[in-house]
C-alpha positions as a printed Julia matrix, in Angstrom:
106×3 Matrix{Float64}:
 -143.65  -41.86  -97.45
 -143.83  -44.19  -93.98
 -140.9   -46.04  -93.24
 -141.07  -49.89  -93.37
 -139.47  -51.71  -90.25
 -136.81  -53.57  -90.99
 -137.42  -57.6   -90.34
 -135.35  -59.34  -87.82
 -134.28  -62.53  -88.99
 -135.13  -65.44  -85.91
 -132.21  -67.27  -86.81
 -129.47  -64.4   -86.35
 -131.63  -63.05  -82.81
 -130.88  -66.39  -81.53
 -127.3   -66.47  -82.3
 -126.99  -62.79  -80.61
 -128.77  -64.53  -77.47
 -125.77  -67.37  -78.02
 -123.36  -65.3   -78.26
 -124.25  -63.4   -75.31
 -122.93  -66.8   -72.83
 -119.43  -66.14  -74.9
 -116.66  -64.13  -73.04
 -116.0   -60.76  -74.65
 -112.5   -58.76  -74.94
 -112.82  -55.18  -75.87
 -109.69  -53.9   -77.35
 -108.03  -51.23  -79.49
 -107.38  -51.41  -83.56
 -104.29  -48.65  -82.9
 -102.33  -49.03  -85.98
 -103.24  -52.0   -87.64
 -106.65  -53.21  -89.25
 -109.14  -54.61  -86.68
 -108.93  -58.14  -87.83
 -104.99  -57.78  -87.23
 -105.3   -56.67  -84.0
 -107.73  -59.07  -83.53
 -105.38  -62.07  -84.06
 -102.34  -60.19  -82.77
 -104.31  -59.82  -79.73
 -105.73  -63.51  -79.41
 -101.8   -64.66  -79.7
 -100.51  -62.75  -77.3
 -103.22  -63.22  -74.52
 -103.6   -67.19  -75.54
 -107.59  -66.86  -75.86
 -108.98  -70.12  -75.49
 -112.31  -70.58  -78.1
 -114.71  -69.63  -77.74
 -114.57  -65.84  -77.99
 -116.12  -62.81  -78.87
 -113.67  -59.66  -79.57
 -114.94  -56.22  -79.96
 -112.32  -54.22  -81.72
 -112.49  -50.49  -81.7
 -111.54  -49.17  -85.14
 -112.67  -45.52  -84.99
 -114.4   -43.37  -82.05
 -118.18  -44.88  -84.23
 -117.02  -48.03  -85.34
 -116.58  -51.14  -83.59
 -115.65  -54.27  -85.49
 -116.61  -57.52  -84.0
 -115.36  -61.05  -84.41
 -115.78  -64.45  -83.0
 -113.0   -66.81  -82.32
 -114.07  -70.42  -82.88
 -111.51  -73.77  -82.91
 -112.08  -73.04  -86.96
 -110.42  -69.95  -87.07
 -111.29  -65.95  -86.64
 -114.73  -64.82  -88.11
 -116.89  -62.01  -88.64
 -119.39  -61.7   -85.81
 -122.42  -60.98  -87.88
 -121.43  -64.23  -90.15
 -121.69  -66.55  -86.58
 -124.94  -65.23  -85.61
 -126.44  -66.56  -88.88
 -124.3   -69.49  -88.89
 -124.31  -70.54  -85.35
 -125.21  -74.35  -86.05
 -122.17  -74.57  -88.11
 -120.12  -74.48  -84.57
 -119.99  -77.06  -82.24
 -118.35  -74.46  -79.67
 -121.59  -72.67  -79.48
 -123.74  -76.02  -78.85
 -122.41  -76.21  -75.48
 -123.88  -72.53  -74.44
 -126.92  -73.51  -76.39
 -127.53  -77.22  -74.23
 -126.55  -75.07  -71.16
 -130.29  -72.8   -71.57
 -132.36  -74.47  -68.85
 -135.24  -76.64  -70.54
 -139.19  -74.73  -70.47
 -141.19  -77.69  -69.47
 -144.79  -76.86  -69.73
 -147.26  -77.29  -66.65
 -149.63  -79.82  -68.61
 -146.74  -82.24  -68.4
 -145.66  -82.2   -65.25
 -146.86  -85.0   -62.64
 -148.24  -83.89  -59.41
């Protein structure tokens, strides 16, 4: 039986593209739970939002968190709901507008 490919959400893909423009920090969780390690790192380094934290749990698993003005969120949630985060509107507006050729004035 042939496997069906999972449908990719356009909204999540757009959110992933927006998060690519946010500063990223990679850390190891050590003895702490990943979210605790992320919070400790944010506090110790004085990281300002928006930021993406990649917390390596073990050799196979990396948890992704988004540091926003409102707190710490899972990156997947932020990808799907990027329009709820004011700090990501700036990243979205930085993209250059594509002007159709018919609209240009020669």
